[in-house]
NUZALUM-951312 format. One record per residue: residue in one letter; x, y, z of N, C-alpha, C in turn. Coordinates in steps of 0.05 Angstrom, whole numbers, plus 5000, padded with zeros to 4 digits. Example, Ala and Ser with C-alpha at 12.3 -4.5 7.8 and 13.67 -1.06 7.14 Angstrom:
2
A526448865156524649105156526449345156 S525749555142527349795143525850015157 
! end
This chain:
434
M501849794998499949984999501850305001 K504150255009506150505007506450584985 T506850414961506650544934504750694925 L502150564931499550694929499150964937 Q499950924961499951254977501551434967 I503851344958506051514945504851634917 L503951454900502551514878500351664883 A498751654899496351794903497052104913 A499252084928500052364939501052554913 V502852374896503552514871501152644856 I499052504850496852584832495252774844 V494752764873493252944887494753214886 A497453194892498853434894498553594863 T499553454843499453514815496453634805 S494453494815491753574808490653834824 L491353824847490054044865491654284869 V494054224879495454424886496854604858 H497054434837498154544811496154474789 A493554524793491554484777491254664758 E492954914757493255064736495555004713 N497054794717499054734704498154494681 W500054454656499154284644502154124637 P503153984654506453944653507453744635 Q505653594618506853424599504553334583 W505153144562503153084538500353054547 R499852864565496752824571496152974597 G497753174606496353334627497253284654 P496053384676496853374702495953044716 N494052954702492952714708493652474694 F495752474674496852334654494752224637 N491552324637489852164622488352364604 G489752584598488152744578486552914596 T486753004619484353154636486053344650 S483653544660484553734679482353844695 N483253914718480653964742480254254736 E481154414713480554674712477654734704 S476754954713473855074702473855314693 G471655404687471055644672472455714644 L473155484631473955454606471855534583 P472755654561471055744539469655464522 T467355524513466255384499466155434472 T466155704465465955794435468156044437 W469156084413470656354412471256324380 T472956524371473956524345476856614343 K477856544316480556554316481756874325 E480457044315480857324317480357434346 T478957294366478757354392480557194412 A482557054399484356934417485757184432 K486857074455488057274477490957334457 W491757194449494557254431495057024418 A497057054394497756854379500856904372 V502156674374505356704369505656544347 P506756664322507456504302509856354303 L509856064295511955884296513155804272 P516255734267517255724244516955494226 G515755264243514755054231512354864240 P511854654229509154484241510754284260 S508954214281510254004299507553924313 G507553644314505153514336505653474357 A507853664370508153694401505853874414 T504653724434503453884456504754104474 P503654344474505054474490505154404520 A507154444537506954424566507054724577 V505054704599504954984612505854964644 W506755174653507155154682506855484690 G505555564707505655804717505256014687 D506656194688506556374666508656294640 N509356044643511455954619509355744602 V510155774575509055594557511055484541 F511555214540513955154526513254954502 V513754994477513354894454515854814435 T514954644423517954554403517554594375 S519354644360518554734332520954694315 P521154624289523354634272523154914255 D525654984245525055244231526155154204 A525955414186526855364158529755204151 E531455294168534055124168534354894179 K532454764187532054484198533754474224 N533554694239534654684269531854614283 L532054504308530354404328530154524355 L528054684356527954924374525954854396 L526654984423524754964445524555264449 F521655354451520755644455520155634482 C520455854494518655934524517156224520 V514456174513512856354512511556474537 D511056744545510056854565507056804565 R506156634586503356564581501156834582 K501857044596500157294599500457494575 T502757454559502957684539503057564511 G503757314511504757154485507257214476 K509157354489511657434476513657254481 V515157144466517656924468519557114483 R519956934507521856954529523956914521 W524456654509526856544495526556344478 K528356274461528456034441531255924446 K531355684447533955514447534255294425 Q536155314408536755074390537654894409 I535954634409537354424417539054194399 S538054184377539054054353538554134330 T539553974307539054094280538853814261 G538253874237537853634221535353544220 D533053724222530453604218529553444193 I528153244192527653104171524353094172 T522853104151520353084148519652804133 K517452694141516252474126513052514131 G511652554111509552544110508752814127 K506852824147506353044162507953034189 G510152834192511152854217514152954209 N515653064234517753144233519453064261 M521753154263523553124286522553244317 A520453424310519753604332517053504342 S516653214337514053144350513753074377 P515452954392515452934419514953194437 S512953164455512153374470514553434494 P514753694501516053774522515153664551 V516653684571515653564597516953774619 T515253874636516554094658515653964687 D516954054709515954054731516154324752 G516454524734516154814749518654914754 K521054714750523954844753525354764726 T524954554721526354474690524754394669 V525254394646523454324627525554144610 W524153904596526053704582525253684557 A526353674534525653674506527053434490 L525453254480526753084464525653094435 F527753034419527053024390527652784372 G526352774353525852514338529052364326 N531252514331533752374324535252294351 G533452354374534852264399536152434416 D536352724405537152904425535553014446 L536352984467535253014496535953244509 A534353464519536053634535534553714559 A536053834581534353904604535554194603 L533554414610533654664610532454814637 D533554994649531855134670530055374657 F528655524674526555674662527555934649 D530755974651531856154638532956104607 G532755904602533755764579536555674578 K537055644604540155464602540255234601 I541555084585541554804582543654664608 L542354544623543354364648544854124643 W544054014621545253734615543553614588 Q545053494570544353454544545653144534 R543952994528544752714513544152704487 H545252474472544252404448543952114444 L541452054450541051774451541551634426 G540751774401541251684375543951644370 E546051724382548551644377549651454398 E548451434420549151204445547950984441 Y546150984428544150704424543350634394 G543750834381543150794347540950994345 R541051084318538851254309536051124310 F533951254319531851144319530151014297 S530050764297528750604272525450654268 I524750884263521850914262521150994232 N519550874217518750944187517851234187 W515551304201514951604199515351774220 I517651724230519451864251518951874276 Y520351814299520151734316517752004335 G516051904352513952144364513652104392 S514351884406513651834428515152074448 S513252174469514152374488515152254510 P516952384529517752324555515352314571 L515852154592514452154616515952184643 L514852414655516152464679513852354703 F514952194723513352044735514851974766 D513752084790515451944812518451984813 G519752194804522352284804524052164782 R522752054760524151924740522751984711 L524752024692524352134671524351804650 Y522051784641521851494624521251614592 I522851424580522951444550522651134539 Q520751134521520950844508521350884479 V522550694470523650654443523650404431 L520650374421520050094409520250124379 Q522450034361523050044337523949804327 R524149864296524249604276527449524276 S527749214278530449154275530548884255 P532348854239534349114231533149334221 A534549544219533349824208533749804182 P531949854166532349884137533750124128 P535650154108537050324100535650594088 D533350514082531850804072530350934090 Y530850844119528850964139529951254146 P527951424148529051744158531051744182 G533351864175535251964200537151744200 L537551544188538851274191541351354176 A544051384188546351404169548651184181 G549751054166551650834176551150634199 G552850584207552750374231551350104228 S551649964247550249704247547349764242 P545649574227542849574225541249474247 E542549324266541349224288540349414306 R537749374315536749544336535449434360 E535149514386534149444406532149614416 S529749474419527449654429527649644468 Y527049854473528249924502526350094517 L526350044544524950264564527550394580 L527550624580529650794591528950944612 A529850914636528951144658531751284668 L531651534669533451734675533251874695 N534851994712535152144733534452444720 P532252534725531752784716533653024719 E535253024746536553224749539653214737 T540252974732543352904718543052844693 G540952714684540252564656542152274654 K543352164677544251954681542251694682 N543551464669541351254673540551184695 I537951084706537450954726536950614719 F535650594696535650344686535050394651 K536150164640535750134609534549844608 V532349764597531649464600530649414571 T531249194559530149124532527449084533 R525949144513523249134509522048944485 S522548664487522048524466519448444459 S518748334431516148264422516248054401 E514147934396514047764373513547864345 A512848194346512348264327514048274301 K513348334276515248334249515148624241 L517648664227518048904206516549134223 E515149324204514149504220512249474243 S510849244248509449224271511049254294 Q513449264296515449264319515749554331 E514749774308514849984318511950154333 S512950324349510750504366511550764369 Y509350944366509251154372508051334400 A507851104412506151124442507851234459 T506851324482508751464502507651324529 P509951234550510051144572507351224588 T505851054602503051144619503451034649 P503651204666503651084694500650984701 H501050774718498450604724498650454749 V496050444764495950354792493550144788 G493649874792492249704785490449624812 A488749464814486949444833488049294859 D490949244856492449114878493949374889 G493849594878494849834894497649904887 K499149724869501449754860502149904835 A503850094833504550244806506350134788 Q505650204767506950064744507350264722 I508950174702509150374681508250224653 L506150274639505050154613506650214590 I506950004573508650074549506749904528 V506150034506504349884490506049924458 G506049694445507449684419507849404414 G508849364387509849064383507148914382 N505348984379503248794382502048744412 C503048844434502348784460502848984476 V501648964498502349184519503449064545 T505549174557506349084577506549284602 G506949144622507249304651510149234668 H511149454675513849454682513849594709 D515649494730516149584756517449884753 P516550074762517550374758520650394766 A521050214785523750264799526150154785 T525549884774527249744759527049694727 G524249724722523849744691522949414687 K523549234704522948924701519448904689 E519648754669516748634662515748524678 L513448584683511248474705509248264686 W508448364673506348204655506448324623 R504948164606504348274578501848144570 G500448264551498048194545498148254509 Y497848014497497548024464494648074456 G494148084432491348064420490548364406 L492648534408492448774398492148804364 N494048554353493748544324493548284317 P490548204318490147924313491247824283 K491147994266492647914237495347924234 D496447924258499447934258500948064234 G499348274226500648404200503448514205 E505448524185507848614189507748874185 W505849084182505949394173503849504192 M503449394218501549514235502649594257 R504249904252505250044272503350134290 L504050164319502150264336502750544348 V500250674349500550974356499351054380 P496750974386495551064412497250924440 S497351144459498351014483496350914500 A497350744520495250584537494450784554 V491650764566490350904584489850744608 S490650864628489850764657487250824667 A485150654667482550754675481050594692 A480150614714478550434727479950184734 G482850194741484350004748485049824726 L484249874700484849734679487249834664 A488549674643490049804625488549764596 I487649994583486250024560488050094538 V488149944518489749954496487849874467 A489050054451487450054422489649904398 G488949714388490349574366490649804343 P492449704325493149894302491149874279 K490650064264488650044243486249964245 K485250094269482450064283481649734285 E483649634297483649364304481649354333 A481949124346480349164377481249404398 L479549464411480049604434479949384454 L481949374476482249194496482749324524 A481949144544481949244569483249004583 F486149054604487148824615487148924647 N486348704665487148704693490648684691 T491348814712494048884712495748714735 E494548544751495348434777497148174771 G496248064742497447814733500647764734 K501647604724504647514718504947394689 G506847464676507747304651505547394630 D504547234614502747254592499947274603 V499047434604496247504608494047524587 S494847464566493147544540490347414544 V489947164554487447094560486947094590 S488147014605487247044634486547384641 G488247554633488047834646486148004625 L485347864603483048074588480448064598 K479948354606477448354618475148454600 W475948564576473748634560474548694531 K473348684506474648694486472148814466 I473149034446471249114428472449084401 D471048964384472548934356470449064327 D469449234336467549354313468449574303 R470949604301472649874298472050124305 T471150104331471250314352473750434357 A475750234357478850324367479650534349 P480950724358482550944344485050884337 D485850924313488550844299490450984308 V490351294315492151414322491451604348 C488951694355488551874379488451744404 T489651814427489851704449487051774468 A485551584477482951634491483551774518 A481551924528481452104555479851934573 F480651934599478351824618478452014639 S475752094645474552254663472052234678 N471852264705469752214722468151954712 G469351724709468851454702467851424677 K468551614658468251534631470551554614 L470451354594472651344576471751494548 F472951704539472051814514474151764488 V473451614472474951484453474251634425 L476351784408475551924386476951734365 N475551674347476351464325476651714302 G479451774299479751994279479552014252 D479451724242479051644213475851634206 T474251554228471251574221469751874233 K471652014245470952254257468252224280 T468852004294466951894312467851934338 L466252044359466552084388465151854400 F466451714416464751474434465151524461 C463551474478463451454506463151204517 L464851094530464550814541465050834569 D463550584583464350514612467150374612 P468750474625471450334624471750064639 K469750064658469749784676468749574653 T467149604636465649354621465949414593 G466749644584467149674551464049744539 E462349764557459349854549459750154534 K458250154508457850384494455750584511 K456250834522454050974530452751154510 W454751244487453651384468455751434446 Q454951504424457251604400455551794382 G457551934369456352144353458752214330 S457452324307459552414288460252704291 L462952794287463753004289462953134256 D462153424260462053544231464253644217 T465953434209467953514191468853304171 K470053364151471153154132473953124134 V475153214156477653204159478553004177 V480352884177481452644199482252804220 F482452694249483352824273486552584281 R488152744287490852594294491652654320 S490452874331490952924358488952814375 S489552794400487952654418486752824437 P484252754450481952914460483053044490 T482453244496482553394520480153394534 V479753344560477153364576477953564599 A476153764603476053934624473354104627 D472554134652470654294654467854234639 G467353944645464853854627465153864601 K467453914588467453914562469853734547 I469553664520471253504507472653684484 Y474953764480476553924462477953724442 M477253744416478953584396479653774373 M481653714358482253864335482853734311 D481253754287482753624268484753704250 E485853564230488253624220488253864204 K485754004201485454294189485754494211 G485754424236485854604252482654684259 N480954564257478454604268478254494297 V477554634317476754574344474254474351 F473954274355470754174368470554184397 V468054254406467854234434465154064435 C465453834447463553704462462553654489 G460353594499459253554523460353314534 T460753314559461453004572458552834584 G456452954578453552864593453152624581 D450752534583449552274577448952204550 Q449052384537448752384505450652544490 F450952424465452952604445451652794443 Q453353054444452853344438454753504431 Q455053634407456953784393456554084399 L457854214415457254494423458754684407 A460354624398461654854379463654734364 K464254914337466254804320467855084311 I469955104317472055354314473855304296 E473955534274476455434255478855664267 M480355434270483755604282485955584266 G485655394245488355334224487855424195 D489855364183490455464153491055254137 A493555154141494554914127494254694143 E493854474128493254204140495554084149 G495253964176497253824187497353864219 S495454004228495254014258495053774272 R496653694292496653444308497253474335 A497853724348498253754375495353704388 G495653644415493553634435493053934444 I490753964457490054194470490954184498 A492454384508493154404534491654604547 V490854534574489154744591490554824614 S490455094620491855164648490655474650 Q489855484679488955754688486755834672 G484855724666482855814653482655854621 Q484855724612485755844586486455584567 L485755594540486655344526488955404507 F490955254504493255294486493455104466 I492955234439492655084415494655134397 R495754894389498254934367497554844339 T496755004318496654904296499254874277 T499054824252501654864241502555084240 Q501355314242502955544237503555764267 A501755674286501855904304501355704335 L501955834355500755764383498955964393 Y496355894399494456064406493656034436 C493256294450492056244477488956374478 V487256224486484156284487483056284511 G481756454521480956414548480856664563 K480256734584480356944598482957054605 
! end
């Protein structure tokens, strides 16, 4: 129970004491939600509090702490930058070049991972493996080059996993293809052999706490994952780190990285080209995961050991509800699943998988960003930069549609802080709200 008490204290402190902050990709509660209230339901692009032009597109969600908003971006010279923007005024406090050599493939680039902060330090990871810790004045405290240390990331559509800061450790997952094909972006020379791994660092020094291999039975591109590690507490009260990809989900000891259990079934076709994008969701004591290409949505009990593919399976939905890209949000006992390809929003009971409602969103454009839930509203943005606001009640209700973008390719999640929304399109960062 001691681990549970520590985890509960971390989450309560983050949610209540620092409710105004959005410290990492899925927010203060690690599940796409915030306890903020008084958030806007509708607005226009012109009525935004401020807008900051950005030099390039990125799928990275902003991180917000106090009056500091952190966002990554490439520029026209292919440099990889971290910006600090004043939350009150929208002025750029500083920008720092962390790396260079941006590569674009499809609509992805090297600036896809989201930054992480704890109120004193901000960590930024890029798709070439360059990782840096900076203070709030923009001074680099330490820097590592994971691509040089362990081999350039072998990810077909460019590495996009974000770091997870949890309980005094910085977790990074690299689930990648081996051997690395010579035509993959960012690969140059060296051995083609790659190892998939979970890495935990001391966030103050950047030194390894552990690095453990994370193997799977997947083949070719199915070995690859764009997901982010997720903290979880099972019904037994023990904390775990959930890793998903390679056709399975695994639970790991947060202190050592040791694999505790694994569940297969995400990719029943055992396809060789079925990369995994959505992260696992910790909800109602279960680990909920979505298979690739709208395969099954599955929920696993997490108290077992070894292979729990059958014994640990709590429920399964295989009617193409599962999202191919968007990670679900869990709020007030409800699981909100956005299928970005069918433009459909589902509300599920996470304990049973029962569908409470579903509804179609008013767009012909796909969604690649994950939903954010706060103040009884669900905020979602399609690739064109149209923001949709829906209710969290007992039936589907689209409350508003706001055009925020210009060029197609908006993929960042919407951050929530101090009664404001932070919306990153392909061309700018907007602040909306009081």
